[in-house]
C-alpha positions in Angstrom: 0.0 0.0 0.0 1.3 3.4 -0.9 0.1 6.5 0.9 0.5 10.0 -0.5 3.2 12.4 0.8 0.2 14.3 2.1 -0.2 11.9 4.9 3.3 12.5 6.3 2.8 16.2 5.9 -0.6 16.2 7.6 0.7 14.2 10.6 3.8 16.4 11.1 1.7 19.5 10.7 -0.8 18.3 13.3 1.9 17.4 15.8 3.4 20.9 15.3 0.0 22.5 16.0 0.1 20.7 19.4 2.7 23.2 20.5 0.5 26.3 20.1 -0.9 28.4 22.9 -4.6 28.3 23.6 -5.5 31.1 21.2 -2.6 30.5 18.8 -2.7 29.5 15.1 -0.2 28.9 12.4 -0.7 29.8 8.8 -0.5 27.1 6.1 2.5 29.1 4.7 4.3 28.8 8.0 3.7 25.1 8.3 4.8 24.5 4.8 8.0 26.6 5.3 8.9 24.7 8.5 8.6 21.4 6.7 10.1 22.5 3.4 7.0 21.6 1.3 4.6 23.3 -1.1 2.1 25.6 0.6 -0.6 24.9 -2.0 -0.2 21.1 -1.7 -0.3 21.3 2.1 -3.2 23.7 2.1 -5.3 21.1 0.2 -4.7 18.6 3.1 -5.2 21.1 5.8 -8.6 22.0 4.3 -9.5 18.3 4.2 -8.5 18.0 7.9 -10.6 21.0 8.7 -13.5 19.5 6.8 -13.3 16.4 9.0 -13.2 18.4 12.2 -9.6 17.6 13.0 -8.4 21.1 12.5 -10.1 24.4 13.1 -9.6 27.2 10.5 -9.5 30.7 11.8 -10.0 33.2 8.9 -8.5 36.6 8.5 -5.1 38.3 8.5 -4.3 36.8 11.9 -5.9 33.5 11.0 -4.5 30.1 10.4 -4.9 26.6 11.7 -5.1 24.9 15.2 -6.4 21.6 16.5 -10.1 21.2 16.7 -9.8 18.2 19.0 -7.4 17.1 21.8 -4.3 15.2 20.6 -5.6 12.1 22.3 -8.8 12.3 20.3 -7.0 12.3 16.9 -5.9 8.9 15.6 -3.6 8.2 12.6 -6.6 6.6 11.0 -8.6 9.8 11.3 -5.8 11.7 9.5 -5.4 9.0 6.7 -9.2 8.9 6.1 -9.4 12.7 6.0 -6.5 13.0 3.5 -6.9 9.9 1.4 -10.7 9.3 1.7 -12.5 6.3 3.2 -12.4 4.0 0.1 -10.4 0.8 0.8 -6.9 0.6 -0.8 -7.9 -2.5 -2.7 -10.9 -2.2 -5.0 -12.0 -5.5 -6.5 -12.7 -5.1 -10.2 -14.2 -8.6 -10.4 -11.9 -9.6 -13.3 -12.7 -13.2 -12.8 -15.9 -12.5 -14.7 -14.0 -11.3 -17.8 -12.0 -13.0 -20.5 -13.0 -15.7 -23.0 -16.0 -17.9 -22.1 -17.1 -15.9 -19.0 -19.3 -17.7 -16.5 -22.7 -16.1 -15.7 -22.7 -13.5 -12.9 -24.9 -15.8 -10.8 -21.8 -18.1 -10.4 -20.0 -15.4 -8.5 -22.4 -14.8 -5.5 -19.7 -14.4 -2.9 -16.6 -12.2 -3.1 -13.5 -14.2 -4.1 -10.8 -15.2 -1.7 -8.5 -12.5 -2.9 -11.0 -9.8 -2.2 -11.7 -11.2 1.2 -8.0 -11.5 2.1 -7.3 -7.9 1.0 -10.2 -6.5 2.9 -9.1 -8.4 6.1 -5.6 -6.9 5.6 -7.1 -3.5 5.2 -9.2 -3.9 8.4 -6.0 -4.9 10.3 -4.1 -1.9 8.9 -6.9 0.4 9.9 -7.2 -1.1 13.4 -3.5 -0.4 14.0 -3.8 3.2 12.8 -6.9 3.6 15.0 -4.8 2.7 18.1 -2.2 5.4 17.6 -3.1 9.0 18.5 -1.2 12.2 18.1 -0.8 12.3 21.9 1.0 8.9 21.5 3.4 10.4 18.9 4.1 13.4 21.1 4.8 11.1 24.1 7.1 9.0 22.0 9.0 12.1 20.8 9.4 13.2 24.4 11.1 9.9 25.2 13.3 9.6 22.1 14.2 13.2 21.5 17.3 14.7 23.2 15.5 18.0 23.1 16.9 19.1 19.7 13.7 18.3 17.7 11.3 19.8 20.2 13.5 22.9 20.6 13.6 23.5 16.9 9.8 23.3 16.7 9.3 25.5 19.7 11.6 28.2 18.3 9.7 28.2 15.0 6.3 28.4 16.8 7.5 31.3 18.9 8.4 33.2 15.8 5.4 32.3 13.7 2.4 31.8 16.0 -0.4 34.2 15.5 -2.7 35.1 18.3 -6.3 34.7 17.1 -9.4 34.7 19.2 -11.9 31.9 18.7 -14.4 34.3 17.4 -15.0 33.9 13.7 
């Protein structure tokens, strides 16, 4: 399974937004700058995350993005589904019903073993992503980081955080 680069960008952006103050926001341009990525590409994913209630969008000149939910209430699956959509990665085209001398459709009442196996794998994959939250990733970083990564992010937030009220 191959996920788009937008997944990594979305997860890193969300973890960065965890460092904001209560009324703080970061612009899409600031998030893109920090991660060295295209603002327009990231903006598409930030809007999808906002549409799913993961991020809150604050409009205006002091606007930007902040978390709409607590980090412990945002799973990796939530992010993947917001960015990639809810369709399964494997989509059976039922090719066994094609080719020379095809059998009647009534022969194929149940999904084939390939489809069932792929869907079970997808369910397992989604179950694992559902178990990991943004809070878990932050906790892991606190254990594995010698302070260098966190300090870099904190410095950037201090320079780029905008103070926006929750009034829209």
